C-alpha positions as CSV (number, residue, x, y, z in Angstrom):
1,M,0.4,0.2,0.0
2,S,1.4,3.2,-0.9
3,S,1.9,6.4,1.5
4,R,-0.9,8.3,0.1
5,A,-3.5,5.1,0.5
6,K,-2.2,4.3,4.2
7,L,-2.8,8.0,4.9
8,A,-6.2,8.3,3.6
9,S,-6.6,5.0,5.2
10,I,-5.7,6.5,8.4
11,C,-8.3,9.4,8.1
12,F,-11.0,7.3,7.0
13,L,-10.5,5.8,10.3
14,A,-10.1,8.8,12.4
15,F,-13.4,10.0,10.8
16,A,-15.2,7.0,11.3
17,L,-14.5,6.9,15.0
18,V,-15.0,10.4,15.3
19,A,-18.5,10.4,13.7
20,S,-18.9,7.6,15.7
21,A,-18.2,9.2,19.2
22,A,-20.3,12.1,18.0
23,L,-23.3,9.4,17.2
24,S,-22.8,8.4,20.5
25,N,-22.9,11.7,22.2
26,S,-26.3,12.5,20.7
27,I,-28.1,9.8,22.1
28,T,-30.7,11.9,24.4
29,S,-31.4,10.1,28.1
30,W,-34.1,11.0,30.7
31,K,-33.7,11.3,34.3
32,E,-36.2,12.4,37.0
33,I,-34.6,12.6,40.6
34,F,-37.7,13.6,43.0
35,L,-35.6,16.3,45.1
36,F,-37.5,18.0,48.0
37,D,-35.3,20.7,49.9
38,G,-37.9,20.7,52.5
39,K,-38.4,24.3,52.8
40,N,-41.4,25.1,51.3
41,T,-44.6,23.6,53.3
42,A,-47.2,23.7,50.1
43,K,-47.7,20.6,48.6
44,V,-46.1,20.9,45.4
45,L,-45.3,18.6,42.0
46,P,-42.1,18.6,40.8
47,K,-41.8,21.0,38.0
48,G,-42.7,19.8,34.4
49,W,-45.2,17.5,35.6
50,E,-48.8,18.0,35.4
51,I,-51.7,15.9,37.2
52,K,-54.7,14.6,35.2
53,T,-58.1,13.8,37.2
54,K,-61.1,12.0,36.5
55,I,-64.5,13.7,35.9
56,G,-66.8,12.7,39.0
57,T,-63.8,10.9,41.2
58,A,-62.1,12.5,43.9
59,A,-58.7,13.6,43.1
60,A,-55.6,11.6,44.2
61,E,-52.5,13.5,46.0
62,F,-48.9,13.7,44.2
63,Y,-46.3,16.1,46.3
64,L,-42.7,16.2,47.0
65,S,-41.4,14.7,50.0
66,R,-38.6,14.0,52.1
67,D,-37.7,11.1,54.8
68,E,-36.5,13.7,57.6
69,K,-34.7,10.2,59.3
70,D,-32.5,9.5,56.6
71,G,-33.0,12.9,54.3
72,N,-34.3,10.6,51.2
73,S,-36.4,12.8,49.0
74,F,-39.3,11.3,46.6
75,L,-42.4,11.5,45.0
76,H,-45.0,10.7,47.6
77,M,-48.9,9.9,46.2
78,E,-51.5,9.1,48.2
79,S,-55.6,8.4,47.7
80,D,-58.6,7.8,49.9
81,K,-61.6,6.5,47.5
82,A,-59.5,8.5,44.5
83,S,-57.9,8.3,41.1
84,A,-55.4,10.9,39.7
85,S,-52.0,10.8,37.8
86,I,-48.9,13.1,36.9
87,I,-48.1,13.2,33.1
88,C,-44.8,14.9,31.9
89,N,-43.2,14.9,28.4
90,P,-39.6,13.8,27.9
91,E,-38.0,15.5,25.0
92,K,-36.1,14.0,22.3
93,I,-36.4,10.4,23.5
94,N,-35.9,7.7,20.7
95,L,-36.8,4.4,22.4
96,R,-34.9,2.6,19.9
97,E,-31.8,4.8,21.6
98,T,-32.9,3.9,25.0
99,P,-34.8,1.6,25.4
100,V,-34.4,0.8,29.1
101,I,-36.7,2.3,31.9
102,R,-35.5,2.1,35.3
103,W,-37.6,3.3,39.1
104,K,-37.1,3.6,42.6
105,W,-40.2,2.5,44.5
106,K,-41.9,1.5,47.6
107,V,-46.1,1.1,48.4
108,N,-47.1,2.4,52.1
109,K,-50.5,1.5,51.8
110,L,-52.0,-0.9,48.9
111,P,-56.0,-0.7,47.6
112,E,-57.5,-3.5,49.9
113,G,-58.8,-5.6,47.5
114,G,-56.9,-4.3,44.1
115,D,-57.3,-6.6,41.5
116,G,-56.3,-5.9,37.7
117,R,-58.3,-8.7,36.6
118,P,-61.5,-7.6,37.1
119,E,-62.9,-4.7,35.6
120,G,-64.3,-3.3,39.1
121,K,-61.6,-3.9,41.3
122,D,-58.7,-2.4,38.9
123,D,-56.8,-0.3,41.5
124,Q,-52.9,0.1,42.2
125,A,-50.8,2.1,44.7
126,I,-48.8,3.1,42.0
127,G,-48.2,2.7,38.1
128,I,-45.7,3.7,35.8
129,Y,-46.6,4.5,32.5
130,V,-44.9,4.8,29.0
131,G,-47.7,5.9,25.9
132,S,-47.7,7.5,22.9
133,G,-50.7,9.3,20.8
134,N,-53.1,12.3,21.2
135,I,-56.2,13.1,22.5
136,L,-58.3,10.6,20.2
137,S,-56.3,7.8,20.2
138,K,-53.6,6.8,22.7
139,K,-51.1,3.4,23.6
140,S,-49.5,2.9,26.8
141,V,-47.8,0.0,28.7
142,S,-48.1,0.1,32.2
143,Y,-45.9,-1.8,35.0
144,R,-47.7,-2.1,38.3
145,W,-47.8,-2.7,41.9
146,D,-50.9,-4.7,42.6
147,T,-52.9,-5.9,45.5
148,E,-53.9,-9.3,44.1
149,T,-52.9,-9.9,41.0
150,P,-50.2,-12.3,40.7
151,K,-47.0,-11.5,40.1
152,G,-45.8,-11.7,36.6
153,F,-49.3,-11.3,35.2
154,E,-50.3,-9.0,32.3
155,G,-53.2,-7.8,30.3
156,N,-55.2,-5.1,28.4
157,C,-57.6,-2.7,29.5
158,S,-58.8,0.6,28.0
159,Y,-60.7,3.7,29.0
160,V,-62.3,6.8,27.7
161,A,-64.5,4.8,25.3
162,G,-61.9,2.8,24.3
163,T,-59.5,5.5,23.4
164,L,-57.2,5.0,25.8
165,K,-55.3,1.5,25.9
166,I,-53.3,0.0,27.9
167,K,-51.0,-2.5,27.6
168,W,-49.9,-3.7,31.6
169,F,-47.2,-5.9,33.8
170,T,-47.9,-6.6,37.3
171,L,-44.1,-6.2,38.5
172,R,-45.2,-6.4,42.6
173,N,-48.4,-7.1,44.9
174,K,-49.4,-7.7,48.2
175,E,-46.3,-10.2,48.5
176,D,-43.4,-7.7,48.9
177,A,-43.1,-5.9,51.9
178,M,-44.2,-2.7,52.5
179,G,-42.6,0.9,53.3
180,K,-39.2,-0.7,51.7
181,W,-37.3,0.9,48.5
182,F,-37.5,-2.0,45.4
183,E,-35.7,-0.4,42.0
184,E,-37.1,-2.3,39.0
185,E,-35.7,-2.3,35.1
186,R,-37.9,-3.4,31.8
187,N,-37.1,-3.0,28.5
188,V,-40.0,-0.6,27.4
189,A,-38.9,-0.2,23.9
190,E,-39.5,-4.5,23.2
191,D,-43.1,-4.5,25.7
192,F,-44.4,-1.5,23.6
193,N,-43.4,-2.9,20.2
194,K,-44.8,-6.0,21.4
195,A,-48.2,-4.8,22.6
196,W,-48.9,-2.3,19.7
197,G,-46.5,-3.7,16.8
198,Y,-44.2,-0.3,16.5
199,Y,-41.6,1.6,18.6
200,P,-43.1,5.4,19.0
201,E,-41.1,8.2,18.0
202,E,-42.3,10.6,21.2
203,I,-43.5,9.2,24.4
204,Y,-44.9,11.0,27.6
205,V,-44.4,9.6,31.2
206,S,-47.1,9.4,33.6
207,I,-47.4,8.0,37.2
208,S,-50.5,6.7,38.7
209,C,-52.4,6.1,42.1
210,N,-56.1,4.6,42.5
211,S,-58.5,3.4,45.2
212,Q,-61.9,4.5,43.8
213,Y,-62.8,1.5,42.5
214,T,-61.9,-1.0,45.8
215,G,-63.0,2.6,48.4
216,T,-60.1,1.9,50.2
217,K,-57.2,4.3,50.3
218,A,-53.4,3.7,48.9
219,S,-50.2,5.2,49.2
220,A,-46.6,5.1,47.9
221,D,-43.6,6.7,46.9
222,L,-41.6,7.1,44.1
223,N,-37.5,7.9,44.8
224,W,-37.1,8.3,41.0
225,I,-37.5,7.3,37.2
226,E,-35.2,7.0,34.3
227,I,-35.0,6.2,30.8
228,V,-31.6,5.0,29.4
229,P,-29.5,2.9,26.8
230,V,-29.2,-0.8,27.0
231,S,-26.3,-1.8,29.8
232,T,-24.4,-5.0,30.1
233,D,-26.1,-5.3,33.4
234,T,-29.3,-5.3,31.7
235,K,-31.7,-7.6,33.4
236,K,-35.1,-7.1,31.1
C-alpha cells in the first residue's frame, strides 16, 4: 500500500471513530430525581409534571416530600377512594436508542382487594406508564404494583370510550414488603413494540395512584425514574 493510500485509510478510520463518538454522544437519556429541599411546606408537584384527574372521582394527591430520618426525598402519592395521575413529556427520547426504563419505588399502603383482572377492582397503589398518541388515540404500557393480582400477570384494558389502550404488567403485589424500596428495570421499547406493533417516536411518562373502585386507601412513593440505553447489566 502506498503512503498516500495508508494516509487516506488512517484519515477514514479517524473520521469513522469521530462520527461514531458523535452519534453516541447524541443519544438523549432522561432522568427525573424527585428532589425536595424541605423548605417549602406547600404540597407541590415536580417541575414539568401536570396532574390529570377523572371527572366525578375524587383526586388522588401527588407532591414532593422527604424522609426526615434519612434525608431521602421522593414523589409521594396517596388516594382515599380517589384516582389521579401526573404526566410529563420527555423531549428527544428515541426508544430505539434508549429502550430501558428504570425506577425506584415503595408502597406504604395497598388498596385492599385491588385486582387488575376484574374491571370493578382495578386499583393500584402505583402504576408507571409510558405511552404515545393524541387525544383521539393513545396507547401505553404500564408497570404496576397490584394487591391481589399475581406477579408476572399481564393484561389489557381501555378507558375513555376506547381511545386510551393500555398493556399492563404486574411486577409486584401484596407479597412484597410494605415500606421497602425496590429498584425495577424493563425494556420498555420491546414491551411497547410487542404490545402495539411499533416503536413510538414521541412518548409521555405518567404515574398513577388509584383506589376509587375498591373504595379504600392507597399510598406509595417514587424516588427516581429514568429512560436510558441498554447496559451490560440490563436485566430485562
